[in-house]
C-alpha angles and dihedrals in degrees: 000000000000125000089246092055091048090050091049092049090048091051092048090049092052092047091050093048091050096044097043095082090051091049092048092048092048094047095047093044091050090048096050092045093048090070097054140055103267092201089054090053092051092047090063092061107084137160088259089062089055091051089054099043106036096069090037092056093044092052091046091050093051095045095043092049090052091050091049090052092049092053094047092051094046093051098041098040090061089076106010134050094251117127104139107124093185093054090047090053091048091051093050092046092051090054094055098092092054090042088058089062090053140324095253094056091050091050090049092051091050091050092051092052094044091052092073103025094052095034094237136127121266090248092052090051090049089050092055091050090047091057092051091046090051090056090047087059091046092050092051092048091048091052092049094049092042091051092048091051090048090052089050091234106107091152105071098151121236095357093057091043092054092048092050090047091052090050093050092048093050094046092043092049093051091045092051091050092052100038109128093216133082112267101188114227091008090067091074090055093046091054094059111120093236089065095047096102094043089051101043111026113117115258089239091062092045090052092049092048090048091052093050092048089053089052089049092054091044091055092050090050088056090050090054089047092052090048093052091045090052088057091048096256118136116199123179112248095244093053090044091053095049096042096044092049090052089047090054091049090055093045092060091063107107094228102096139036111263089333091294109157096009090056093053094047093049093040092056092044093051100043101032093113091063103047144002122275095254093057093045094048090049091050093046095047092046091052093045095049091043090055091046094051096046095044094043090050092051091043092053090047089058098035088112087080087077091047090050088051092053094044091049091051091049092049091050091052092050092052 
């Protein structure tokens, strides 16, 4: 195989990997809309809905960005001289457009920006993001299990089993990383730089980060509740907590753009006992596109963070 053929195959592979989430979103969205009256879906979206959701999404964006900045500073400042909350918020905001494509791209963008701003290696930055992501998973699992217990239905078959398994894997993984005893072949894995923060951060910081991530999830649950209420759908808080947490778990899968398509399918499946499909699809699409517009707007406003990164690198090379 020639070098040109290898380059072409590599290019095709990258194009396919990038386009796959868009194809999945388009296919799933077309499928879910094919089973409903599209005009009926559009009729549910009114100016009153915008009056409800616009301030809700703006407040959520501001609060969530502040919480993201707090977590980044807590985790990074434990080992690096980085305590600038404003810079942390700018970095997170700049990563939003890529994060809309999928969670992994957003995390990668955050790591790239942190590398220079916090004077850390790319692997160290990825390790900090990994810790926060681990607690995101833990917070979602805690909300699902807490909601199930509140409902008095802890045995929900396969769904509950999978959630419990995820929780055990997350807790077991963190425990294995922090275990103060030799673990044979696992020690080589534990010593990787990306796991440094998970292995060495003080328990007090981990508890604070865990608490903030729970607050973050709780606020998003309220946003979903307000959205449903705006469309005339009343969902008990326990059901809202469980279903929204499952929805967030699905949305982190890097198979669709900003959860479009997957979000609508799961949204309808989870809340179908409270409203018809047309109403739920309208609510889900309105929320999804509202999140996309607000986050993309903020991301573009702070896109200069990437330019600053490139200019700083160029200046460093010239000197």
